[in-house]
C-alpha positions as CSV (number, residue, x, y, z in Angstrom):
1,X,-9.1,6.0,-25.9
2,X,-8.2,9.2,-24.1
3,X,-5.1,11.5,-24.1
4,X,-1.8,9.8,-23.6
5,X,-0.5,9.9,-20.0
6,X,3.1,8.9,-19.2
7,X,2.0,8.0,-15.7
8,X,-0.9,5.8,-16.8
9,X,-1.6,2.7,-14.7
10,X,-4.4,0.3,-15.9
11,X,-7.5,0.1,-13.7
12,X,-9.1,-2.8,-15.4
13,X,-9.1,-5.7,-12.9
14,X,-7.9,-8.0,-15.7
15,X,-4.5,-6.2,-15.5
16,X,-4.3,-5.5,-11.8
17,X,-3.1,-8.8,-10.4
18,X,-3.2,-12.2,-12.2
19,X,-1.1,-15.2,-11.5
20,X,-0.8,-18.6,-13.2
21,X,1.5,-21.6,-13.3
22,X,4.1,-22.5,-16.0
23,X,6.5,-25.3,-16.7
24,X,9.1,-26.5,-14.2
25,X,12.6,-25.1,-14.2
26,X,16.1,-26.4,-13.4
27,X,17.8,-26.9,-10.0
28,X,18.2,-23.7,-8.0
29,X,21.7,-22.0,-8.0
30,X,23.5,-20.2,-5.3
31,X,23.4,-16.4,-5.9
32,X,25.0,-15.3,-2.6
33,X,25.9,-16.9,0.7
34,X,22.8,-18.6,2.2
35,X,20.5,-17.6,-0.7
36,X,19.5,-19.9,-3.5
37,X,18.0,-18.4,-6.6
38,X,16.4,-20.2,-9.5
39,X,16.2,-16.9,-11.3
40,X,19.5,-16.3,-13.2
41,X,18.5,-13.7,-15.7
42,X,15.8,-11.1,-16.2
43,X,15.0,-10.2,-19.8
44,X,13.3,-7.0,-20.6
45,X,11.3,-5.7,-23.5
46,X,12.0,-2.0,-24.3
47,X,9.1,0.0,-25.8
48,X,6.3,0.2,-23.3
49,X,8.1,-1.9,-20.7
50,X,11.3,-0.1,-19.7
51,X,9.7,3.2,-20.7
52,X,6.4,4.3,-22.3
53,X,8.0,5.4,-25.5
54,X,5.1,4.8,-27.9
55,X,4.0,8.5,-28.0
56,X,7.5,9.5,-28.9
57,X,7.5,6.9,-31.7
58,X,4.1,8.1,-33.0
59,X,5.4,11.7,-33.1
60,X,8.6,10.6,-34.9
61,X,6.6,8.7,-37.5
62,X,4.3,11.6,-38.2
63,X,7.2,14.0,-38.5
64,X,8.9,11.7,-40.9
65,X,5.8,11.5,-43.1
66,X,5.7,15.3,-43.3
67,X,9.4,15.5,-44.1
68,X,8.9,13.0,-47.0
69,X,5.8,14.9,-48.4
70,X,3.2,12.4,-47.2
71,X,-0.1,13.6,-45.8
72,X,-0.4,10.7,-43.4
73,X,-1.3,11.4,-39.8
74,X,-1.3,8.5,-37.3
75,X,-3.7,9.5,-34.6
76,X,-3.5,7.9,-31.2
77,X,-6.4,5.5,-31.7
78,X,-4.9,4.5,-35.1
79,X,-1.5,4.0,-33.7
80,X,-2.8,1.8,-31.0
81,X,-4.2,-0.5,-33.7
82,X,-1.0,-0.3,-35.7
83,X,1.0,-1.4,-32.7
84,X,-0.4,-4.9,-33.2
85,X,2.3,-5.1,-36.0
86,X,5.7,-5.2,-34.4
87,X,8.7,-3.5,-36.0
88,X,8.7,0.1,-37.4
89,X,9.3,-0.9,-41.0
90,X,6.7,-3.6,-40.8
91,X,4.2,-1.2,-39.3
92,X,4.6,1.3,-42.2
93,X,4.1,-1.6,-44.6
94,X,1.0,-2.8,-42.8
95,X,-0.4,0.7,-43.0
96,X,0.4,1.0,-46.7
97,X,-1.6,-2.2,-47.3
98,X,-4.7,-0.6,-45.9
99,X,-4.6,2.4,-48.3
100,X,-6.8,2.4,-51.5
101,X,-4.1,2.5,-54.1
102,X,-3.2,1.2,-57.5
103,X,-0.7,-1.6,-57.4
104,X,2.0,0.6,-58.9
105,X,1.5,3.4,-56.3
106,X,1.5,0.8,-53.5
107,X,4.7,-0.7,-54.7
108,X,6.4,2.7,-55.0
109,X,5.4,3.5,-51.4
110,X,6.7,0.2,-50.1
111,X,10.1,0.9,-51.8
112,X,10.3,4.2,-49.8
113,X,9.9,2.5,-46.4
114,X,13.7,2.2,-45.6
115,X,14.2,5.9,-46.1
116,X,11.0,6.8,-44.2
117,X,12.1,4.6,-41.3
118,X,15.6,6.1,-41.2
119,X,14.1,9.6,-40.9
120,X,11.7,8.3,-38.3
121,X,14.6,6.8,-36.2
122,X,16.5,10.1,-36.3
123,X,13.4,12.0,-35.2
124,X,12.8,9.5,-32.4
125,X,16.4,9.7,-31.2
126,X,16.1,13.5,-31.1
127,X,13.0,13.3,-28.9
128,X,14.6,10.8,-26.6
129,X,17.8,12.8,-26.3
130,X,15.7,15.8,-25.1
131,X,14.8,13.9,-22.0
132,X,11.1,13.9,-22.6
133,X,10.7,10.2,-22.0
134,X,11.5,8.7,-18.5
135,X,11.8,5.1,-17.4
136,X,8.6,3.6,-16.0
137,X,8.3,3.7,-12.3
138,X,10.3,1.0,-10.6
139,X,12.4,0.0,-13.6
140,X,15.7,1.4,-12.4
141,X,15.1,0.0,-8.9
142,X,14.5,-3.5,-10.3
143,X,17.6,-3.3,-12.5
144,X,19.7,-2.3,-9.4
145,X,18.1,-5.1,-7.3
146,X,18.8,-7.7,-10.0
147,X,22.4,-6.7,-10.3
148,X,22.9,-6.7,-6.5
149,X,21.4,-10.3,-6.4
150,X,23.7,-11.5,-9.1
151,X,20.9,-11.9,-11.6
152,X,22.0,-11.1,-15.2
153,X,20.1,-8.5,-17.2
154,X,19.2,-8.8,-20.9
155,X,17.0,-7.1,-23.5
156,X,14.8,-8.8,-26.1
157,X,13.0,-6.2,-28.3
158,X,11.8,-5.6,-31.8
159,X,13.2,-2.1,-31.9
160,X,16.5,-1.1,-33.3
161,X,19.8,-1.0,-31.5
162,X,20.1,2.7,-32.1
163,X,16.7,3.3,-30.4
164,X,17.8,1.1,-27.4
165,X,21.0,3.0,-27.0
166,X,19.3,6.4,-27.2
167,X,16.7,5.5,-24.5
168,X,19.1,3.8,-22.1
169,X,22.0,6.3,-22.3
170,X,19.6,9.2,-21.8
171,X,17.8,7.6,-18.8
172,X,20.6,5.6,-17.2
173,X,23.8,7.3,-18.3
174,X,26.6,6.7,-20.8
175,X,27.5,3.3,-19.4
176,X,23.9,2.0,-19.4
177,X,24.4,-0.8,-22.0
178,X,27.2,-2.3,-19.9
179,X,24.6,-3.3,-17.3
180,X,23.1,-5.8,-19.8
181,X,24.8,-9.1,-20.5
182,X,22.9,-9.4,-23.8
183,X,21.1,-6.9,-25.9
184,X,18.8,-8.5,-28.6
185,X,17.4,-6.0,-31.1
186,X,14.9,-6.4,-33.9
187,X,17.3,-6.8,-36.7
188,X,19.1,-9.7,-34.9
189,X,16.4,-12.2,-36.0
190,X,14.3,-12.8,-39.1
191,X,10.9,-13.0,-37.4
192,X,9.7,-10.4,-34.9
193,X,7.3,-10.9,-31.9
194,X,5.0,-12.7,-31.5
195,X,7.5,-15.2,-32.9
196,X,9.8,-16.4,-30.1
197,X,13.0,-15.8,-32.2
198,X,14.4,-12.8,-30.3
199,X,14.0,-14.6,-26.9
200,X,15.5,-17.7,-28.2
201,X,18.4,-15.6,-29.6
202,X,18.9,-13.9,-26.2
203,X,18.7,-17.2,-24.3
204,X,21.3,-18.6,-26.6
205,X,23.7,-15.7,-26.0
206,X,23.1,-15.9,-22.3
207,X,23.8,-19.7,-22.3
208,X,20.9,-20.3,-20.0
209,X,17.7,-22.4,-20.2
210,X,14.4,-20.6,-20.3
211,X,13.4,-22.2,-17.0
212,X,16.1,-20.2,-15.2
213,X,15.0,-16.8,-16.6
214,X,12.0,-14.5,-16.5
215,X,10.7,-12.0,-19.0
216,X,9.1,-8.6,-18.5
217,X,6.7,-7.4,-21.2
218,X,3.9,-5.0,-21.8
219,X,2.0,-6.3,-24.9
220,X,0.2,-9.4,-26.1
221,X,2.7,-9.9,-28.9
222,X,5.6,-9.8,-26.4
223,X,3.8,-12.1,-24.0
224,X,3.2,-14.6,-26.8
225,X,6.9,-14.5,-27.8
226,X,8.2,-15.0,-24.3
227,X,5.8,-17.8,-23.5
228,X,6.6,-19.6,-26.8
229,X,10.2,-19.4,-25.7
230,X,9.3,-21.1,-22.4
231,X,9.8,-18.1,-20.1
232,X,8.1,-17.2,-16.9
233,X,6.5,-13.9,-18.0
234,X,5.5,-10.8,-16.1
235,X,3.4,-8.2,-17.9
236,X,3.0,-4.6,-17.0
237,X,0.6,-3.1,-19.5
238,X,0.9,0.4,-20.8
239,X,-1.7,2.9,-22.0
240,X,-1.4,1.5,-25.5
241,X,-1.8,-2.2,-24.6
242,X,-4.3,-2.0,-21.7
243,X,-7.1,-3.7,-23.6
244,X,-5.1,-6.7,-24.8
245,X,-5.5,-10.2,-23.6
246,X,-2.9,-11.2,-21.0
247,X,-4.5,-14.3,-19.7
248,X,-1.5,-16.4,-20.6
249,X,0.8,-14.4,-18.4
250,X,2.3,-15.7,-15.2
251,X,1.9,-12.4,-13.4
252,X,0.2,-9.2,-14.5
253,X,0.7,-6.0,-12.6
254,X,-0.1,-2.3,-13.3
255,X,3.6,-1.5,-13.0
256,X,6.7,-2.5,-11.1
257,X,6.1,0.0,-8.3
258,X,8.4,1.6,-5.8
259,X,8.4,2.9,-2.3
260,X,7.6,6.4,-3.5
261,X,4.9,5.2,-5.8
262,X,3.6,1.7,-4.8
263,X,1.3,-0.4,-7.0
264,X,-2.4,-0.4,-6.2
265,X,-3.7,-2.2,-3.1
266,X,-5.1,-5.3,-4.9
267,X,-1.8,-6.0,-6.6
268,X,0.2,-5.2,-3.4
269,X,-1.9,-7.8,-1.5
270,X,-0.9,-10.4,-4.1
271,X,2.8,-9.5,-3.7
272,X,2.8,-8.8,0.0
273,X,4.4,-5.4,-0.7
274,X,3.9,-2.4,-2.9
275,X,6.5,-3.2,-5.5
276,X,7.9,-6.1,-7.5
277,X,11.4,-7.2,-6.6
278,X,13.7,-10.1,-7.2
279,X,12.4,-11.9,-4.1
280,X,8.8,-11.7,-5.3
281,X,9.7,-13.0,-8.8
282,X,11.7,-15.8,-7.2
283,X,8.8,-16.7,-5.0
284,X,6.4,-17.0,-7.9
285,X,8.8,-19.0,-10.0
286,X,9.2,-21.4,-7.1
287,X,5.5,-21.8,-6.7
288,X,5.2,-22.5,-10.4
289,X,7.9,-25.2,-10.1
290,X,6.2,-26.8,-7.2
291,X,2.7,-26.9,-8.8
292,X,3.8,-28.0,-12.2
């Protein structure tokens, strides 16, 4: 795996443009005069989906290890492997389990995880507040388009509420969280992705059936969680997840795209334009319903 690139877009044809059918939804609802939308809410993952934050997380972990006197260094290839475990505290615990340690030493390290993670979170929030991490291309455009169409916005993530707040207020402004009808964070549920719990939690708060909503994810764990909750799922892989299996996704694209930076030609041919919008999501959900 090469150097991290915030502007990375997958080139593998497996993640350029894939489309499959899911379960039927509920009757369409009127979103505005003359327009009927079956899509009533768009639910976003955060890390890797709204923004490619994983390098900031990796740096924050390594800084925390140093501050706590540990000689651990999570390289980029190692961190890509560790990302298969969702949740920061859980990721540290998984790493500790790989170390050749006596039982007493392992137990002592596991007890230090809460303090390590608090330091890591503070480091991450400092990095985010510096403005180093931007939203992925097309994210803000799609958020705006959804709101204009009367489609509710929500978040379903394994990260902490503090991390969500830091990223969104830095990139979208002080009132960013007000744009989202529901914000579901990692500590809201007992089981993290790939379990569907966070999506089921968010759907419950929205008061909507899964068939009226769509999820946007970037990882295989996130995809599995969203599909287990019954959601039409769009995947936009990141540098860190580009080699994962997304065959269960309803739509896989290299990114959301924009007029200034459209998605690649093959993906654009699938959509009929160079970026993914509410209309395109709606069209694919309708096809899925008709073919189910």
